[in-house]
Backbone bond lengths (Angstrom), bond angles and torsions (degrees), N, CA, C in turn:
res aa  C-N    CA-C-N  psi(-1)  N-CA   C-N-CA  omega(-1)  CA-C   N-CA-C  phi
1 X - - - 1.479 - - 1.518 108.46 -
2 X 1.338 116.25 147.34 1.463 120.19 -175.96 1.525 110.84 -133.09
3 X 1.328 116.34 132.58 1.448 122.43 174.20 1.498 108.54 -96.87
4 X 1.335 117.18 -151.41 1.463 120.01 -178.73 1.510 112.88 -75.99
5 X 1.316 116.75 -48.18 1.467 120.44 -179.12 1.524 111.80 -126.11
6 X 1.308 117.33 21.30 1.452 118.52 -175.96 1.530 110.64 -150.27
7 X 1.298 116.47 160.23 1.466 122.86 179.17 1.515 109.91 -135.50
8 X 1.309 116.68 156.16 1.447 121.19 177.26 1.507 110.69 -144.95
9 X 1.321 114.86 151.87 1.466 121.51 -178.39 1.507 109.48 -133.34
10 X 1.344 115.25 142.94 1.440 122.39 176.43 1.503 109.02 -100.24
11 X 1.324 118.48 123.02 1.448 120.88 -177.60 1.525 110.58 -93.38
12 X 1.298 115.48 166.74 1.465 121.96 -174.32 1.509 113.60 -62.32
13 X 1.338 116.81 -23.42 1.486 119.86 -179.02 1.515 111.79 -92.11
14 X 1.346 118.68 11.38 1.441 121.08 175.88 1.520 114.22 83.67
15 X 1.316 117.54 17.42 1.460 121.56 178.00 1.521 110.27 -103.37
16 X 1.330 116.04 160.78 1.457 121.53 -179.43 1.519 110.42 -115.99
17 X 1.319 117.26 129.01 1.454 123.08 175.56 1.518 109.23 -112.66
18 X 1.337 117.16 139.58 1.464 121.20 -175.66 1.511 111.23 -134.86
19 X 1.342 114.67 154.39 1.450 120.54 174.16 1.519 108.90 -155.51
20 X 1.360 116.23 163.10 1.443 122.19 179.78 1.516 110.58 122.90
21 X 1.314 115.45 -159.72 1.459 120.82 -178.17 1.534 111.56 -76.36
22 X 1.332 115.10 128.86 1.456 118.95 175.20 1.520 110.31 -101.38
23 X 1.313 116.51 -2.86 1.447 120.78 175.58 1.503 109.04 -147.52
24 X 1.295 117.79 150.82 1.437 122.12 -179.38 1.523 110.23 -145.98
25 X 1.303 115.89 124.68 1.469 120.15 -177.02 1.524 109.60 56.35
26 X 1.325 117.96 -129.63 1.457 120.71 -179.23 1.535 111.38 -93.93
27 X 1.328 117.00 4.25 1.454 120.57 -176.17 1.516 112.00 -96.89
28 X 1.290 117.43 136.76 1.463 122.37 172.51 1.510 108.15 -94.46
29 X 1.298 116.50 94.01 1.459 120.27 -169.74 1.547 112.04 -75.01
30 X 1.317 116.00 -34.75 1.452 121.38 178.34 1.520 113.15 57.67
31 X 1.320 117.58 21.83 1.461 118.57 -178.48 1.550 112.02 -73.43
32 X 1.317 116.94 -12.54 1.471 120.19 178.80 1.502 113.25 -98.81
33 X 1.327 117.36 2.60 1.458 120.83 179.20 1.512 110.52 -90.91
34 X 1.343 116.53 84.53 1.445 120.32 -179.16 1.523 110.04 -63.21
35 X 1.324 119.55 132.46 1.454 121.74 178.47 1.532 110.36 -55.04
36 X 1.300 117.38 132.64 1.452 122.27 -175.36 1.539 113.03 -61.08
37 X 1.321 117.35 -33.02 1.453 121.41 -175.78 1.506 112.38 -93.23
38 X 1.323 118.32 10.11 1.480 119.96 -178.08 1.518 110.06 -76.80
39 X 1.330 117.54 124.81 1.460 122.34 179.75 1.519 110.50 -152.88
40 X 1.297 116.31 170.49 1.460 123.43 178.56 1.546 111.54 55.67
41 X 1.333 116.11 41.27 1.461 121.40 179.26 1.524 109.96 -81.82
42 X 1.323 115.05 138.67 1.462 120.58 178.97 1.522 114.12 -117.84
43 X 1.358 116.52 -13.07 1.460 119.87 176.96 1.535 108.87 -156.32
44 X 1.340 115.62 150.86 1.459 120.91 179.57 1.523 109.71 -134.67
45 X 1.340 116.12 156.37 1.452 122.29 176.15 1.528 108.55 -150.27
46 X 1.328 115.60 143.70 1.467 120.37 -177.44 1.526 108.94 -121.98
47 X 1.361 114.70 129.45 1.440 120.70 172.37 1.491 111.33 -96.26
48 X 1.322 116.62 -161.54 1.453 120.82 -178.85 1.528 110.79 -60.04
49 X 1.327 118.18 -51.54 1.459 122.75 -178.22 1.520 112.03 -140.66
50 X 1.316 116.83 29.76 1.463 120.96 178.34 1.526 109.38 -152.36
51 X 1.313 116.94 171.77 1.448 120.43 -175.59 1.532 110.43 -142.04
52 X 1.348 114.62 157.65 1.454 121.34 173.45 1.517 108.84 -127.38
53 X 1.319 114.93 148.97 1.437 121.22 173.57 1.533 108.50 -134.78
54 X 1.312 116.20 131.42 1.455 122.69 177.30 1.528 107.13 -99.67
55 X 1.326 117.10 123.89 1.437 123.40 -179.70 1.516 110.70 -94.60
56 X 1.354 114.05 160.92 1.468 120.11 -175.89 1.514 113.12 -61.53
57 X 1.327 117.14 -22.52 1.467 119.10 179.97 1.515 113.63 -87.96
58 X 1.362 116.18 9.29 1.456 119.94 174.60 1.514 114.25 85.54
59 X 1.317 118.77 9.98 1.473 121.98 176.10 1.516 110.61 -99.75
60 X 1.332 115.54 163.10 1.468 120.94 -178.10 1.513 109.91 -122.65
61 X 1.321 116.25 137.11 1.451 122.40 174.65 1.524 108.91 -116.10
62 X 1.346 116.25 139.02 1.444 121.10 -179.51 1.518 110.80 -128.37
63 X 1.320 117.59 145.68 1.470 120.37 176.36 1.527 110.22 -152.58
64 X 1.331 115.86 159.28 1.446 121.65 -177.86 1.516 111.65 121.84
65 X 1.321 116.95 -157.60 1.446 121.95 177.62 1.527 110.08 -67.09
66 X 1.340 116.40 137.49 1.473 119.35 -176.27 1.531 110.38 -124.80
67 X 1.326 116.96 34.10 1.462 120.69 -175.00 1.538 113.39 -65.95
68 X 1.311 117.54 -21.30 1.476 121.46 178.78 1.540 111.56 -117.79
69 X 1.308 116.54 15.27 1.462 119.66 -177.67 1.492 113.49 75.11
70 X 1.322 116.68 17.51 1.470 120.25 -178.40 1.537 114.14 -67.36
71 X 1.323 115.11 -15.56 1.462 119.85 178.27 1.546 111.36 -103.42
72 X 1.321 116.38 3.90 1.461 119.87 -179.83 1.533 109.99 -88.86
73 X 1.329 115.62 76.64 1.453 120.62 178.92 1.526 107.82 -59.59
74 X 1.333 117.78 129.95 1.458 120.03 -178.53 1.536 112.15 -54.78
75 X 1.312 115.93 136.16 1.473 120.22 178.81 1.517 110.44 -61.26
76 X 1.306 116.05 137.54 1.456 121.18 177.66 1.491 114.88 79.78
77 X 1.337 117.28 8.19 1.486 119.10 -179.95 1.541 108.57 -72.92
78 X 1.302 114.54 116.02 1.462 121.06 179.49 1.536 109.57 -138.16
79 X 1.317 116.32 177.94 1.467 122.77 177.15 1.542 110.80 59.39
80 X 1.326 116.63 32.42 1.469 120.59 178.11 1.512 109.71 -80.91
81 X 1.344 118.35 137.32 1.441 122.02 -179.64 1.526 112.45 -118.12
82 X 1.347 118.34 -11.92 1.462 120.67 178.76 1.494 108.40 -157.22
83 X 1.342 118.19 151.13 1.450 124.96 178.34 1.504 111.36 -131.49
84 X 1.327 116.84 153.92 1.461 121.49 175.83 1.537 108.45 -149.83
85 X 1.303 115.62 145.04 1.458 121.16 179.08 1.533 110.43 -121.54
86 X 1.359 115.31 136.31 1.448 119.58 168.10 1.486 108.28 -94.22
87 X 1.330 118.98 -152.53 1.430 120.63 178.95 1.537 108.97 -67.97
88 X 1.328 117.26 -50.19 1.463 120.33 179.03 1.520 111.18 -142.12
89 X 1.308 117.50 34.59 1.446 121.37 171.70 1.532 109.76 -143.15
90 X 1.295 115.91 161.86 1.468 120.36 -173.56 1.525 111.09 -133.32
91 X 1.302 115.69 152.49 1.444 123.96 175.86 1.524 109.78 -127.84
92 X 1.313 115.10 146.33 1.462 121.58 175.51 1.534 108.71 -133.36
93 X 1.323 116.41 132.46 1.457 121.36 176.56 1.553 106.99 -100.60
94 X 1.339 115.52 125.95 1.434 120.81 -179.88 1.507 111.88 -94.51
95 X 1.317 116.78 160.16 1.448 121.41 -175.56 1.531 113.01 -63.71
96 X 1.336 117.29 -19.90 1.466 119.94 178.46 1.528 112.36 -87.96
97 X 1.321 117.05 6.62 1.457 119.79 176.54 1.503 115.09 86.48
98 X 1.320 118.11 10.41 1.465 122.11 177.50 1.527 109.88 -100.86
99 X 1.325 116.41 168.78 1.468 121.12 -175.65 1.526 109.85 -126.94
100 X 1.329 115.32 138.67 1.484 121.24 172.73 1.533 108.19 -114.28
101 X 1.325 117.34 148.52 1.452 122.04 -179.28 1.513 111.18 -141.58
102 X 1.309 117.33 147.02 1.471 121.69 177.61 1.521 109.77 -156.17
103 X 1.326 115.18 163.12 1.479 121.33 -179.72 1.507 111.47 111.00
104 X 1.330 116.34 -152.23 1.464 122.15 -179.59 1.528 111.12 -58.60
105 X 1.323 116.84 126.02 1.444 120.20 -179.57 1.512 112.11 -124.71
106 X 1.330 115.23 28.38 1.466 120.67 -174.68 1.543 113.66 -62.15
107 X 1.341 116.13 -24.86 1.454 119.34 178.53 1.528 112.61 -116.85
108 X 1.330 115.26 15.98 1.460 120.14 179.20 1.524 112.79 79.18
109 X 1.312 117.44 16.36 1.486 120.09 -177.55 1.526 113.10 -69.61
110 X 1.337 116.70 -12.01 1.463 119.77 175.76 1.517 111.94 -103.72
111 X 1.326 118.27 2.48 1.449 121.78 178.98 1.528 109.58 -85.43
112 X 1.328 116.39 78.82 1.475 119.98 179.91 1.534 109.08 -58.68
113 X 1.318 117.93 129.40 1.450 121.15 -179.54 1.520 112.57 -55.51
114 X 1.322 116.00 133.94 1.457 120.69 179.88 1.521 110.90 -57.92
115 X 1.299 117.74 134.77 1.434 120.60 177.59 1.525 116.67 82.67
116 X 1.335 116.30 2.07 1.453 118.38 179.94 1.518 110.45 -66.50
117 X 1.311 115.72 125.57 1.470 122.37 -175.75 1.503 110.62 -150.36
118 X 1.315 115.48 176.28 1.483 121.03 -179.43 1.514 113.29 57.88
119 X 1.334 115.88 32.79 1.460 120.79 -179.05 1.538 109.86 -84.06
120 X 1.323 116.67 136.37 1.453 120.85 -179.67 1.540 113.10 -117.37
121 X 1.350 117.25 -10.16 1.456 120.78 178.60 1.514 109.60 -158.25
122 X 1.350 116.14 150.39 1.464 121.64 -179.91 1.519 110.26 -133.65
123 X 1.313 116.38 156.56 1.463 122.07 175.30 1.507 108.59 -151.70
124 X 1.343 116.05 142.09 1.467 121.74 -178.65 1.498 109.45 -122.46
125 X 1.352 116.82 131.80 1.462 121.06 178.67 1.525 110.50 -105.43
126 X 1.307 115.59 -154.49 1.474 120.88 -178.46 1.508 111.99 -60.27
127 X 1.309 117.99 -54.48 1.474 124.19 176.40 1.496 111.09 -143.77
128 X 1.327 114.25 35.11 1.472 119.90 179.23 1.538 108.52 -142.51
129 X 1.334 114.71 162.04 1.432 120.86 -177.90 1.544 109.46 -137.56
130 X 1.341 116.27 151.06 1.445 121.38 179.81 1.541 110.63 -137.10
131 X 1.321 113.23 151.40 1.476 119.56 176.93 1.527 107.99 -137.45
132 X 1.319 115.35 139.34 1.459 122.20 175.40 1.517 107.63 -106.82
133 X 1.341 115.29 126.10 1.456 120.10 -179.72 1.537 112.31 -93.18
134 X 1.292 116.13 162.83 1.466 121.25 -175.54 1.533 112.69 -64.28
135 X 1.320 117.82 -19.68 1.473 121.19 179.76 1.523 111.23 -89.79
136 X 1.358 117.95 6.79 1.449 120.30 179.70 1.505 115.56 86.15
137 X 1.338 116.58 7.62 1.493 119.86 179.47 1.529 108.64 -93.30
138 X 1.363 114.82 154.97 1.449 121.32 -179.44 1.517 109.46 -117.70
139 X 1.344 115.58 137.01 1.454 122.39 176.19 1.522 107.60 -119.82
140 X 1.313 117.17 135.25 1.475 121.66 179.32 1.522 110.64 -131.00
141 X 1.342 116.11 145.69 1.453 120.86 177.79 1.520 109.30 -150.52
142 X 1.340 114.23 161.66 1.460 120.50 -178.38 1.519 111.50 119.39
143 X 1.305 117.01 -136.51 1.441 123.15 -175.96 1.536 111.56 -57.58
144 X 1.313 114.40 133.58 1.476 119.78 174.88 1.518 111.85 -90.27
145 X 1.337 117.18 -6.62 1.449 122.42 177.96 1.537 110.89 -65.13
146 X 1.284 116.53 144.62 1.461 122.31 174.73 1.497 114.82 66.21
147 X 1.334 117.69 8.01 1.472 120.10 177.28 1.509 114.20 72.16
148 X 1.333 117.48 22.28 1.461 119.18 -174.72 1.524 113.74 -66.94
149 X 1.316 116.20 -23.24 1.472 119.07 178.94 1.516 112.24 -96.27
150 X 1.324 116.50 1.62 1.478 121.46 179.13 1.521 109.51 -86.50
151 X 1.313 117.35 70.59 1.445 120.91 178.13 1.540 108.69 -63.59
152 X 1.334 117.19 129.37 1.467 119.77 179.16 1.544 112.38 -51.40
153 X 1.300 117.02 131.52 1.464 121.18 -173.90 1.523 112.23 -63.09
154 X 1.310 117.55 -30.40 1.458 121.74 -177.73 1.507 113.89 -93.28
155 X 1.326 117.28 12.49 1.463 120.43 -176.49 1.533 109.48 -79.22
156 X 1.334 115.26 121.33 1.482 121.12 -178.79 1.519 108.41 -142.76
157 X 1.304 116.24 171.34 1.456 122.96 173.55 1.542 113.16 59.02
158 X 1.323 115.71 36.46 1.476 120.93 -179.68 1.515 109.11 -83.16
159 X 1.351 115.30 139.87 1.462 120.43 -179.74 1.542 112.14 -119.96
160 X 1.351 117.09 -10.96 1.471 120.25 177.03 1.510 109.45 -157.38
161 X 1.341 115.55 152.14 1.465 120.40 -178.49 1.530 109.03 -135.89
162 X 1.359 116.53 157.27 1.444 121.12 175.85 1.529 107.51 -152.45
163 X 1.323 115.66 125.67 1.477 122.09 179.70 1.544 109.31 -103.00
164 X 1.298 115.74 125.89 1.456 121.17 175.87 1.514 111.11 -106.41
165 X 1.320 117.08 -158.39 1.471 121.52 179.66 1.524 109.75 -78.07
166 X 1.337 117.63 -55.35 1.445 122.12 -179.13 1.508 113.28 -123.68
167 X 1.297 116.30 17.49 1.460 120.81 178.97 1.515 109.73 -145.89
168 X 1.312 116.93 148.07 1.486 122.88 175.08 1.517 106.99 -126.80
169 X 1.316 114.34 143.61 1.476 120.17 -178.35 1.542 109.92 -124.45
170 X 1.324 115.91 148.48 1.436 123.11 174.50 1.512 109.09 -136.82
171 X 1.325 116.81 131.71 1.459 122.63 176.63 1.510 108.53 -100.61
172 X 1.318 116.18 127.66 1.477 120.47 -178.14 1.555 110.16 -96.54
173 X 1.285 115.00 162.22 1.465 121.60 -177.02 1.532 112.80 -63.26
174 X 1.324 117.21 -19.74 1.454 120.41 179.68 1.529 112.57 -90.39
175 X 1.350 116.42 6.44 1.455 119.98 176.86 1.533 114.07 86.41
176 X 1.311 116.24 6.32 1.466 118.40 176.16 1.513 110.36 -94.72
177 X 1.330 116.73 162.53 1.458 122.63 -178.45 1.519 110.35 -122.57
178 X 1.334 115.88 138.97 1.455 121.90 176.17 1.516 107.30 -117.85
179 X 1.349 115.97 138.09 1.439 121.38 -179.13 1.540 109.21 -129.92
180 X 1.319 116.12 146.31 1.478 119.80 174.08 1.521 108.08 -149.30
181 X 1.317 114.33 161.65 1.462 121.34 -174.11 1.495 109.15 131.62
182 X 1.332 116.59 -142.35 1.456 120.09 178.09 1.505 111.23 -96.22
183 X 1.334 116.64 146.62 1.459 119.96 177.01 1.513 111.68 -111.92
184 X 1.354 115.71 24.24 1.441 120.49 -175.99 1.533 111.57 -56.45
185 X 1.310 116.50 -32.93 1.477 120.13 177.82 1.525 111.57 -116.44
186 X 1.333 115.94 18.84 1.459 119.91 178.58 1.492 114.48 76.88
187 X 1.365 118.22 17.26 1.453 119.22 -174.74 1.493 114.60 -73.76
188 X 1.312 118.99 -12.72 1.465 119.57 172.97 1.505 111.60 -114.05
189 X 1.349 117.04 15.84 1.465 122.05 173.59 1.502 108.93 -91.15
190 X 1.323 116.41 84.01 1.472 121.92 -175.27 1.523 110.32 -69.95
191 X 1.329 116.79 141.60 1.467 120.91 176.01 1.521 109.98 -61.13
192 X 1.341 116.59 134.05 1.434 120.83 -177.00 1.544 112.17 -60.76
193 X 1.324 116.19 -29.93 1.465 119.84 -175.98 1.536 112.32 -86.94
194 X 1.343 118.21 5.30 1.438 120.43 -178.12 1.528 111.44 -73.71
195 X 1.314 115.54 110.76 1.467 121.40 176.22 1.539 108.00 -144.84
196 X 1.302 116.64 169.86 1.456 122.53 177.27 1.537 112.72 57.71
197 X 1.322 117.02 31.83 1.460 120.68 175.79 1.518 110.02 -70.88
198 X 1.327 116.24 145.10 1.482 121.14 179.38 1.537 111.64 -120.92
199 X 1.343 118.54 -11.61 1.485 120.29 179.72 1.531 107.41 -157.23
200 X 1.334 115.02 155.23 1.466 120.92 -178.64 1.520 110.06 -138.14
201 X 1.342 116.09 157.11 1.480 121.53 174.38 1.512 107.44 -155.53
202 X 1.333 114.67 134.98 1.478 121.37 179.98 1.517 108.92 -111.00
203 X 1.319 117.62 134.30 1.447 121.76 176.65 1.502 112.90 -105.96
204 X 1.359 116.53 -151.67 1.444 120.71 -177.77 1.524 110.21 -76.09
């Protein structure tokens, strides 16, 4: 996983290794200071200047800059099965199919829609969030800029999602990809010959 000026790796024994900038400008980011007692990690995620680790017991550990509360993991958060980081906000998918969010909420990216359930995957972008439901439907919330929350009405049979800064991607079961958001730099102008896709990733 990679943040803005740092990278981290999850090793086979459940430990986390990190490298990169531990300070930037006048800020002491501390994003490379892995907690000494962190162990049994099964998943990692890197935000702009902070990190998340999901442990085998379903709990989440966060470290780094906490200027927007992005490291304030909600008390009592357990049974987590997946994590995702935006620039300065975080998402957690629980085993019951619900989603928890914390951190910067300037664009409503932490306002999980009421009643959201049956979620099987999550993704966090710059100031937007996405969830994939078990029926193949996609739910998006957060920034209204660039149309990131305007999920195509006819979008179905989705098997993977990825939220970027100004673009959102969805991979369908037939191997095709759907994109929405801004096309200012052609980021949602998908190649016509794109078929048989098996994974997707959205950047800035």
